[in-house]
N, C-alpha and C positions, 0 to 999 in steps of 0.2 A: 487319508490320501497316501498314495504310493508313488515314489518317484520313479519314472521310466524313462527309456530312451527319447520318448516324444513329450515328456513333460509329466505333469502331475495328473495322476488318474486315480478313480476310486478303486478299492481293492477287487471288486467284481470285474471292472473293466480292465484291470492290469493283468488279469489271468486270462483274458480272452485273446485269441490269435486272430488279427484281422488280415484277410486276404486282399492282397494288392492287385488291382486290375489295371490294365493298360488301356488308355481310351481306344475305342473302335474307329476313329477317323482316320488319319494319315501320318501317325507317329512313326518316324524312322527306327527301326530296330536291326539288330544284326541278323535277323532271319530273313536273308536274301541270297540263298544258294545260287539261284539262276544269274543273279547280277555278278556274283563273284566268279562263276563259270565263264560267262561271257568276257568279263575283263581278262581272265586267264588265257582264254583262246586268242583273243586280240593280242595280248603280250607275247604268247608263244609264237602266233604267225609273225609278228614284227622281228623277233629273234631269228626266225627262219628266213625273213627277208634279208637280214644282214648277212646271215651265213651264206645266201645264195648270190647276193649282189655286192657284198663288201660295203665299203663306206659310201657307195654311191646310193644305196637305199636310203641313207640318211637325208640326201638331197632329193628324194622322190622317185629315184630309179629302182633298179633291181629287177631280176628276172622273175621273181615270184608275183610282182606286181603286174608285170606284162602277162604272166600265165594266168592270174585270177582277176584282174581288174575288169571293170564293166565297160564296154563299148558295144555300139549296135552291131558292127560287122561281125564280132565273135558270137553274139547272141543269135544273129540271123543264120549263123553257120551251124547252129545246133548246141553251142556251148552254154546251155541255160543254168549251169552251176554257178556261172559268174553273178548271176542276180543274188547269190547269197555270199560267195566267197569274197566279193568285193567289200563287203561290210566288216570283213576281219583283217582287211589289210589297210596300212596307213602309209603316207608318203613322208613321214619324217618324225623325228622326236617330239617335236612341238605339236604336231598333228594329233599323234596318239596320246600324247600327255593331256591335252585339253580334252579330247574325247573320253578317255577313260576317267578323268576327274568327274566330268559331267555325267557319265554313265553311273559312276559309284553314288554320287548325290542323288540323282533321280531315282536309281534302282533301290537303293537302300530306304527311300521314302516311299516309293509306290509298290514295290513287290510285297512287303509285309502287310500292306493296306488291303490288297485285292487278292493275294495268294499266288504263288508260284505259277500255277497252270495258266491263269489269266495274264499274268506279267509276260510270260513266254508267248502267248497268243498276240498281245498288243505289240511287243517287240518284232515279232515275225511279220505281222501286217505291216508295221511301220517300216522295216528294212525292205520289204518288197515294194511297198508304196514308194520308197525313196528310190529304188531302182527304176521303177516306171517313170518318176518324174525326171530323173537324170537322163534317161533315153529320150524322153520327150523334148527337153530343152538343150541338151548337150549330147546329141547321139554319137557323134564321132570323137568325143573325148574320152580318155581312159580314166575313169572315176573310181576312187577307192575311199573308204572311210566309213566308221560307224555313224556318221551324222545323220543319216536318215532315221536310223533306229532311235537315236537320241532325241531328235525333233519330235518324234512320234511320242516318245515318253513325256515330253513337255506338254505337248497338247492333251494327252491322256490324263496327266496329273492335275492340269488346269480343270478340265471338264469334271473329272471324278471329285475333285476337291469342292467344286461348286455345288455338284449333287449332293454332297454330304454336309453341306452347310458350312465349310471350312473357308469362309470369304476371304479372310486375311492370307491364308496360305494360297488360295487361287489367285489373289492379287500379286503375290511376290512371284509365283510361277509365271503368270501373265507378263510380268515386267521383264523376267528372263527371257521369254519368248520374243518379246518385242526388240530387246537389245540385240539378240541373236539374228533376228530378220534384218535389223539394220546393218549388222556386220555382213550378212549374207549378200545384201544388196550392194553394198559399197566396197567390199574387198574382193579384187581379182582373183581368179584361179580357185574360187569357192563354187562348188556344185550347188547352184541355187535351186535347180530342178529336184536334186536329191533331197535338199532340206524342206522345200514345199512339199514334195511328195510323201515324205515321211510324216510331216506335220499333218497332213490330210488323213493318212493311213491311220495314225495314231488317234486322231480325233474319231474316225469312223468306228474304231475298235472300242473307244471309251464309251461312245453313244450307245453301242450295242449293249455294253455292260450296264451303264446307268438306266437304259430304258427297261431292261429286263428286271433290274433291281427295283425300280419305280412301280412297274405293274405286277411284280411277284406272280409271274405266270407259272403254270405247271411246267415241270422238266425244264427249268430255266437253265440248268448247266448244259444239258444236251443241246438246247437251241443255242447257247452261247458258243459252244464248241463248233457247232455246224456254221454258224455265222462267221466265226473266225476263219474256218477253213474256205468258206465261199469268198472272203475278202482276199485272202491270200490267192486262191485260184483266179480270181478277177485281175489282181495286181499281175500274177504271172503271165496269163494270156495277154493281158494288155501291153506288157512289156515286150513279149515276142512279137506282137502284131506292129508295135512302134519300131522295133528293130528291123523287122523285115521291110517295112515300109520306107525307112531311112536308109536303107542298104540297097544300091542299085543291082540289078541281076546281070550277071555276065553270062556269056555262052549264048547258044540258041538252039 
């Protein structure tokens, strides 16, 4: 027997090199480039908020929030970019701190498990679904924050973990979803519509992924990409229609 770093082994075994493989479930790794890019963009936007609005931006003000936040009147006027820019702006240090912590935890868990393109698709659908939900429930409020995207990652993580047989992880994520929903319903000045819309959007994107994985259809990647684009388009069109319906027409 030969002493090795992993204990006593026979001479033949001690000369072998064993390849270590990571499990294919949802084990978090550092391989999450899109997550880090999203966090970097949000932090950079917050620094720009402070530069544009001074200390007031730490209390939820600032000109950049006014210029990029989500509200039905602006969207009805054709400022559709706000459906996206609002997800990168935050109304205070605590707001961005909590959201970026949640994005880091969920992103480094989910992105390595499903791949960066899928992760970006899920996040995009979740952000746009959150914008639609915010306009449906609070059309005239100025809404900012990455919470819609984060809630979408929660629902996607739960469904994908269940699909891959990781019931304990799914239970943990499910508990996290319930806690955050309780907070959303009980704490004032939180965009409930944004949270619920993101939750639904991420869930639909995850169902698309899991169903194609389960059925193992031909051209699954192409169908998946087309499905993600379709979900984004539905959310955008829905948000525009809701914004126009919530905004009275002036003139004649």
